[in-house]
N, C-alpha and C positions, 0 to 999 in steps of 0.2 A: 701867292695863293694858288693852290692846285685848281684846275678846271673841273667842273662836274658835268656829267652827262644827264640829260633828261630821258627818263625811261618811257616805255610805251603808255603807262598810265599817269604821265606827267610827274613822276616821282624823281627826286634827286637824292643823292647820298651826301650828307654833310661830311667833309673831310675830317679825319680823326683829330688833327691838330686844332681845328676850329671847335669841334665837339668837346674835346677835353679842356680847351682854354676857357670855354664858356660854362664848364661844369654841367653840360646837358646830360640828361638821362633818357633812355628809351621811354617813350610815352609822354615826354614833355610836349608842350604846345609852343608854337611860334606865331606871333602876329606877323602879317605880311602887308607890305605896302610898296608902292612904286614912288621912287624919288629920282628925279633927273634921269629918267629912262633906265633905271636900275631896280632890281628886285631887292628889297630890304627885308630881312628876317630878324625879328626881335624876340628873344626868349620871353615867354609869358608864364608866370606861375599862377595857377588857379587856386583860389582860396575857398574852402568849403563854406557854404552859406552861414552855418552856425558860428564861424570864426571871423566873419566880415568886420564886426565891431572892433576887433583887435587891430585891424589894419587901417582904421580911420586916422586922419591927420591928428585929430584931437587926442586919441588914445596914444598914438606914437609919440606925440610931444610929451605926454605925461610919463611914458616909459623912459624917454630920454632924460627927463628931469629926475626921475627916481634913480636911474643908473648913475647919473652924475653925483647925486647925494650919497649913494652907496660908496662910490669911488672916493669921495672926500671923507668918508667915515661919519657922515651925519645920520647915524642910525641909533636906535635904542634897542636894548635887549642883548642877547636872548633872555627869555623868561622861562622859569621852570613851572610857573603856575599861570593859568589864564587870568586870574584875578589881578596879578601883578602887571600883566600886559594892559589890562583895561585901566588900571590906575594910572599907568604911564601915559596912555593915550588921552586921558581926561585932563592931564596937566597942561 
């Protein structure tokens, strides 16, 4: 790994190979902590408040279940009329 230099305002530049490998983008956030006398930077994606529900464990478990059902072909439809879809759902 290449060394980085700390600038006058405590800034560092993340080496390109690390930046690209982690798929970072300008403006991304990094969590920081100290572990065994080392600085650890962990990419952190912020989620808009109105989308927090989607990232709960319960919702993600349901998303995974739905993805698996779709992959197995356990779906019904498509329907050309909404009434046909409602009848199928009631079965």
